[in-house]
C-alpha positions as CSV (number, residue, x, y, z in Angstrom):
1,M,-24.6,290.5,-66.5
2,T,-25.0,290.0,-70.2
3,N,-22.5,291.6,-72.4
4,P,-24.4,292.7,-75.5
5,F,-22.1,294.1,-78.0
6,A,-19.5,290.3,-76.2
7,T,-22.3,288.4,-77.3
8,W,-23.0,289.0,-80.6
9,L,-19.9,289.1,-81.5
10,T,-19.3,285.7,-80.3
11,A,-22.0,284.5,-82.1
12,K,-20.4,286.6,-85.5
13,L,-17.3,284.2,-85.4
14,T,-19.4,281.0,-85.1
15,P,-19.7,278.7,-87.7
16,T,-24.5,277.9,-88.8
17,S,-25.9,275.3,-90.4
18,S,-26.0,277.2,-93.5
19,G,-22.4,275.8,-94.0
20,R,-20.8,279.7,-95.0
21,L,-17.6,279.5,-92.1
22,P,-16.9,283.1,-90.7
23,P,-13.7,284.3,-89.6
24,T,-12.2,282.6,-87.2
25,R,-11.0,284.6,-83.8
26,A,-7.3,284.7,-84.7
27,D,-8.2,286.2,-89.1
28,L,-10.1,288.8,-87.0
29,A,-7.3,289.5,-85.3
30,R,-4.6,289.4,-88.3
31,R,-7.9,291.9,-89.8
32,C,-7.7,293.6,-87.4
33,G,-3.8,294.6,-86.0
34,V,-4.7,293.0,-82.6
35,S,-3.4,290.5,-80.7
36,L,-5.7,287.1,-80.0
37,G,-6.0,288.2,-76.8
38,A,-7.2,291.6,-77.8
39,V,-10.2,289.4,-79.6
40,S,-11.0,287.3,-77.1
41,G,-11.2,289.9,-74.4
42,W,-13.9,291.4,-77.0
43,C,-16.0,288.3,-76.8
44,S,-15.6,287.4,-73.0
45,G,-16.9,291.4,-72.5
46,R,-13.5,291.4,-70.9
47,S,-12.6,294.1,-72.7
48,Y,-13.9,296.5,-75.9
49,P,-12.1,296.9,-78.9
50,R,-10.8,301.1,-79.6
51,P,-13.4,303.1,-81.8
52,Q,-10.9,303.5,-84.6
53,L,-11.2,299.8,-85.3
54,L,-14.9,299.0,-86.1
55,S,-14.4,299.7,-89.3
56,A,-12.1,296.8,-89.6
57,I,-13.7,294.8,-87.1
58,A,-16.8,295.3,-89.4
59,E,-15.8,295.2,-92.8
60,A,-13.7,291.5,-91.9
61,L,-17.0,290.5,-91.0
62,G,-18.4,291.4,-93.8
63,L,-21.0,293.9,-92.0
64,D,-23.8,296.0,-94.5
65,E,-24.4,299.2,-93.0
66,A,-26.9,298.2,-91.5
67,E,-25.4,296.0,-89.2
68,R,-23.0,299.0,-89.2
69,C,-25.2,300.6,-87.4
70,A,-25.8,298.0,-85.6
71,M,-22.8,296.7,-84.7
72,I,-22.2,300.3,-83.0
73,E,-25.0,300.6,-81.0
74,L,-24.7,297.3,-79.3
75,M,-20.6,298.8,-78.1
76,A,-22.6,301.7,-76.7
77,A,-25.3,299.3,-74.9
78,S,-22.0,297.7,-73.6
79,A,-20.6,300.6,-72.3
80,E,-23.4,302.0,-70.5
81,G,-23.1,298.3,-69.1
82,G,-25.6,296.0,-70.7
83,A,-29.1,296.3,-72.8
């Protein structure tokens, strides 16, 4: 089963053809005050960020309000077993 949050986060951390470079997993870990292993776990779907980290993740990724809401919905869907 696919983990919607893991899929979304991996896409957010992947460079696009637009030329804009997203933060690396190491950058995200540093900005959120967690280990690189924690971020790797989020991207693989093995674990989820603590709710209190969602604001730091959103800030690090430069999310607007709509994207923040979408991220929270993805977290909820993932916690419930997928979309």
